[in-house]
C-alpha angles and dihedrals in degrees: 000000000000092000091050091049090049091049093050091047091052092049092048091049091049092050091049092051092046095243091126126052104225093190091053091049093050091045089055094045093049096041118126093251093055097042093046091049091048090048090051094049095043092050094049092043094051094049093043091051091051090048089053090050092051094055100033102037111018105035099052095045117087092201090061097045091108090059095047099084092049090045092053091047093052091042090058090044090050092052090050091052092043092049090051093049094042091052091051092045093051091045092051092047089053091049091051089050090050092049091050102041107014107045096166093049091049092049089051090048092053092048093048094047095048091044090055090048090049094050091046090053092047090053092048090053091047093242091129125024104161120096093218091050088047091057093042092051091049094052095044095043092048091051090047094052093043089055089053091057089071087073111076094217093052092043093050091049091053092046093048091050091049091049091050092049089047091057091049090053089053089053090054090048090052091053091049090051093051095048100038101033121013104042097044093046093047093050094048094046093048091048092052094047092049098046105030109109095190096057092107090056095047106051094159091055091048089053089053091050092048091049091052091047091050092050092050092048091051092050091044092052093047093049094046090050090053092048088056087073094052094108093050092047092048091050089048089052091050091049091049090052092049090049090049090054091047095049091048088048094242097118124181093312118184131218122194091346095308131102116250115257116262123256115274095020104077131285121105102199096090090048089052089051092045092053098042090115091049101042118128114253 
């Protein structure tokens, strides 16, 4: 306690004297690398703690046998949701690493990803239906988009769109965590703590249950706080898409009185227009 107090006093003194840049510290703490890593560790820790509670507390106790099947079901569901989010977190961390240290590889990744999205949209709209043409479009469109990354304006538009889509994926991951992990675990832990008659005789098990409940509440609060920014993130994504269309000189074109569908959410017409210089003959 004394060491912690001394440390906090030293930090406060340094901030007051201007020796530490608070904005820089907060920018580092809330950077994507740190928040994604924290999200990964919290998700795995919460699910692992609940798994430990299921096998150490619930399974051996005859009074809790009626809760065991539901606990196992939600434990499996939690691991499925955690695996989905962990995969996306690791993938996004790798993409951030590529963007920071491997510019050429990241540019190739963006071109390949957007080319696959474009070909998928063209197929959905029935503009291409031949497998050979599908492959030819993919290769030519990828080469076309990769060439565009040489221009800073085009590259920035593609990066901003990727960042916006990345944030939307995190929003979906937060919703999956709340529904598949946090809420079921919180309800089960609270039910056990309120109905378990032997809790006075098993203090260690109560501590485990309280720890799991605390972990789930922390994750639940963090995810709900993030979902509060969903509208702003969605508007940022829409703005990034409009900017992408503007930079690539596609604009808000209309077809039969309706706006074209946005990139990444169906509609192949704008991809066909985008790749007109790269279309197979």
